[in-house]
N, C-alpha and C positions, 0 to 999 in steps of 0.2 A: 605410472601410477603416482597418486599421492603414497609417502610413506608415513608410518606412524612412530614419533619418537614421546618420552619421557621427558619433559622441563619443567623448570618452573617458570613464570610470568617474565622474571626480565630477559631471558633465554628466547622465550616466545617472542617479546616484542622483538628483539633483534633478528629473529629468522623472518617476522614481516619485514623488518625493513630490508633485508638480504633480498625479498620475492620483488618490492616496489623497486628496485635498482636508481637508488639514489647517485646522485653525481657528488656531492661531499656532505659530509657529516664531520660535527665538530659536538665531543661531549666533554663533561668535566664530573668527575663522580662525584656521589654525595649517597650515603645513606639514606634509605635502602634503595637508591638508586644506580648505585656503585657497579653492581656487578652486569648491568644492562651497560653502563658505558663500557667497562671491558669488553663485552661478549661482542659488542660491535666493532672495537677496535682489533679485536681478535679477527671477527669474518673478514676485514677488512686488510689484515698482515695475512690470512690466508688466500686471499683472494675470492671469499666468498662475496664478498661485497667489493664490486671493480668501483671505489668512490674515494675521492679525495679524503684525508683524514687529518683536518686543522689541530695541531699542537697550540691550544692556547694557555693563556695562566689565570683564568676564572670565568664564569658564566656570563660575565656582561659580555666579554670578549668572543664568546661561544656564538652568542644570537647574532653578535655585531658583524662577524662575518661571514654570517649565512645570510642575512639581509643583504650583503653586496653580492654574494652567491647568487641569490634568488634573482634579485634584478639585473644580472647578468644571463638571465637563463636558467640557472641549472635547479635539479630536484635536490634538495635539503632534507635533512634531519638532525635532531637531536632530541635530549631528554634530561631532566633536572629534576628537581621537588626543592621545598620545605626552603633553608636558606639560599640555598642556589638560586630558587628562583626569585626569592627577595633581592638578591644579588643581581639576577636579569633584569630583573624590574623596566629600568628605562627603555632599553632595547626590547624588552617586552612589550609594554605601551605602545610604542611607536609601530609596530608591524603591521597590525592589523586596519591601519588607516592607507599604510603602504599596499594595501593589498596584495599581498606576499603568502602565497600556499605553502610556508613552512610546514612541516608536521613536527609535533613535539608530544613525545611520551612526559607525562607527569605521573611517578610514581608515588603517588599521595601518602603525605605524614603531614603530623600536629604541628604547632607552632612551638615557637619557647616566647618566653621561659614559663615554668619553670622548665629545664633542660630536656630535650625528649628528642630522642631520634628516630621514633617508632610512628607506627601507621596512624592515620588519620586522615580525614579530608580536608584541615582548616587551610592548605597552602591553595590548592587548588577552587575552592570555595572561595577564597578573602580575593582571587583575581578575577572573579566570574565577569565583571562588568567592564573587562577591558576592551574587548572585542574579537576573543579568538573561540572558536566553537569549539566544545566539552562534550566528549562521548567517554561514557564511564563504561568500564568493564565487569560482569559478573564472575567471568572464568577465566584460566587460561587460554584455553581453545578461542574464547571471545575476544583477550586480547591480540592475541597474533591475528587474526581475522580482521581488526578493527584497524590494524597499523595500516594493511593494503588499504580497506575501505577509503580509509581517512587520503590517502592521497587521490582518490577518482573524487572525492567532496571538495578540498580543497582546490583542486586543479579545474574544476568544471568554470565553463565561462559566465556562468550566471552568480558565482560565487567568487571564488578569487581570493578568499581568507584561509588565516591559516587554521589548525585545528589541534588541540589537546586531544592523545588519547589518554585517560584518566585508568590507572589501575592502582589498587589499596596497596600501599608500602604493608612489608610482613605475610598479610594472606594472600597476596597476588604473587607479588614482587616472588617471595621464598617459595610460594606453596607451589608442590610437583604434581604436575596431572599429566596422563596421556595426551595426548594430542595428535592431530593427521596434519602435517606439512606439506599444503600443496604444493604441485610441479610448478617449475617456472616455466614451461611451455602456457601450462594453465593461465597461471595469474599474468602471462604476458599477453594472451587471448583477454581479458578480465579486462585487462588494465588500458588494450589499445596503444593505437602509436604512440609514444611520446611526444608531445608538444608542449615542452612547456615555453618555449621561447618564443610564441605567439606577444607574450605580454612585457618581452625585452626592453629594458629603461636605459642600460649601460652599453651603448654600443660607439666605441670611437668612431665608426662611420657617419654616426647621429647624434653629437654631443647634443647634452641636454641636462637640466636643472633638476633634481628629483628632492623633493619634499621641500619646495619656496617657504617662506613667509609669509603668512598670511595672517589676516585679524586688522585690528587695528581701529581706530574714529573714521578713517576716510576712503575711500578709494572702490574697489569690489573685493577687497579681503574677506570681510566679513562672507557675504555671497559665496565666494569659494570655500570658506572653509564650510560653510553649511552644506555644501555640496559634496565635501568628502563626509561628513557626519551622514548627511543622509542617505548617500551612496553604501557604505558600509551598512547600516539598517537594512536597507532594502536588501545588500545582498545577504545578510544572516536569515530575513525570512525565506528569500530563495533557496537556503539550503535545507530548509525542512523537506522540502519536494525532492530535494536531489538527495538528500540524504536515505528518503523512502526508496527512492527506483533505484540508489547503490546497492542499497540492501537487498532490496528484492532480484536483481541485477546476481549479487553473490549467490544467495538463495538457489536461484536454478540453476547456475552453473556449478555447485560446491555439495550442494546440497545442506547447508546448515544455515537453518533459518534462524536471525534473530529480531525482533522487534526493533526497529529503526528509530521510536520516539520513545513511547511507553508499551510496556510490554502488560497485559491484562493476564493475570495470574487466578483461575478459579470466582472470576466475579458475577456469573451465572448464579440467580437466587442469593446472592452475596446481601446479609443487609449490611455489613461496615465491610471495610477493606483496610491494609497496613499499605504505606505509602514508602519503597526503601531506592535504596539507590547505593550501586557499588557490588561489591562481594559479600555482603549481608544477607542481599538476597537469596542465597541458595539456603539457610538457617531459616530463613523465613518464611520459606516456599514450604520447607519440613513440618514448621509449627502449624502454617496454616492447615497441610496436610491430614497432622496429628488432631488438630481442631475440628475439621469436615467429619472426622472419625467418631468424636463425639458428639454430634450435631451441631457445633456452632456456626453459624451461615457468615463464614467470613473469607475473604478474598486479598488479593495483593496486587498493587501497581506499580510495576516495577520501573522509573525513571531512566533510559539508556542516555539519551541525547537530553541534557542540561540548558546547554546554552547553542543555539537558538531554544528559548523554551519552549517546548510543544504544547502551548496553551490549547488549541482546539483539541489535541489529543487526550491532554488531560481532563477538558469538559466531559470528553465522551465517558472516559472511563470512572471519574468521580460522579456523575450521573446516575450512576449506577447503583449509588450506595447511599446509605442513612448516618452513615457519620467514619471517619477516617483517624485512624494514628500514624502519624508522620515519625520516622526512624531519622536520624541525624548523625553523621559520626565527624562533625565539626559544629560551632556555636557561631550566631549572629547576636555579636555583643551587642548591638545598638536594639534588639528586641527582645533578650531574653529570650531566647530559643534556637532552635536551630535553622538554618538557611534555606532548606528544602522545603520544613514546614512553611516558613514566609511566601514562599513561591507558591507552596500548595494553597495559601489563602487566598491569594491573587486570583490562583483560577475558580477557586470555589465562589469567589463574588461573581462569576458568569453565570452560574447557576438560578434557574427560575427559582429554587426553593434553599434555601439557609441550611445548610447541615455543618455539626459540629466537630471540631478537627482537634487532638492534643499533641502537642509536641514532646518527642522523647530524645533525649540524647544519650549515647552509648557508643564504645568503640575507640574514647580517646586517648593518646599516647599508646596505641597498641592493644588497648584491652579487647578483648572476645566479646561480641555478642552473638551469644547462645542462643537456643532453641529455648532455654528457660528462661532468658531475659524477655524473648520475644512471645512467649507464653504469657507473661506478664504485662507486655503491650496490648496481645489479643484481649485480655481480662481487663485491663481499664476503657480500651476502645470499645467492648461491646458495653460498658456501664455509662458510657455516653448515651445509649438508645433510652437510657432508664432517666438521662437528667442528672447525671454526675458527673460535673466537669470540673477537673482539676487548676487549682487557681493557678499553678506553677507551672514550669516545665518538667518533664519527669526525667532522671539523670541514675541512668540504669546501672553502671556500674560504681557508683556512689558508695557502696557497701561492700564492694570484693575483694 
């Protein structure tokens, strides 16, 4: 029987790792991910996770050693955030084109400077175009479950890409909730027979070069490079269906159902909607419920999978409303808005009729996005229906 435990999001991620049975883990602590690294290390020491734990000198080495392990057929895990992710960027950028199904938690935090070690989503959003699948969690239970789900997605033969499981620093990393820890036997049945060796490249019986030099003005180098890029893009699109299938199987077996790509909350009969991502969604749902009680016809669209971008699911959700307010926990410097807002605009382009949208930015550097903030989001978004369009993004915590 599954048992109930009380833990924070970082411990929940570590329990998810334990149930996935990796062969090798490598982690280097950095706030607010540090306790996740400590939990994983302790689980290895206690025999809860039967894996090799690599003791390395920094995040660049963390992912580099896991690349070698994954190329040799090992199931692997790591976690990082913020400046650790920045230090890891060279091997991080290299992982998707090598088609390595590494799972990595990003315990999201804001960037520097000014100096900041608190929550935000700037780190994960900054690397969103590198080629990793990204799934964002709303609750501690979703963190635990999504880590397990991520392995099924990453290792699927039609995907074979690394996956980031993103959970908000502070609010989920240290937020404590009651969660259900699934039995190992049930997870084993869900995962199926372990077969990560089918893609093995590093084999002394079959020597080969990995990551050859391509490109140049002559020869077939450019064609090979295009083949790599096209293959990665195709795998990302394949992942959309795989993510849906895996989430459906999880719900059928464990009784916990998550919208795999986009969740529609109280959209029936809604005139407008909020768009959210991550842990802010809980407060946003409360704000929507309160507004509905006052007769305001508002709904909510939660993005679970951000990469690959769930275009069709977003089109379906957005087509049900006449205006949207998009709440970001990071900034897009080049557009003077939030990145999720920019992605939403791209989806809106595909609607038959244009609808207005406004960008809200909040929760930077660990600031809370409260129900009061979200009531303001609702009020401003509702005003779009009367033609009142703000000229600039609205910064929710500017005067807090």
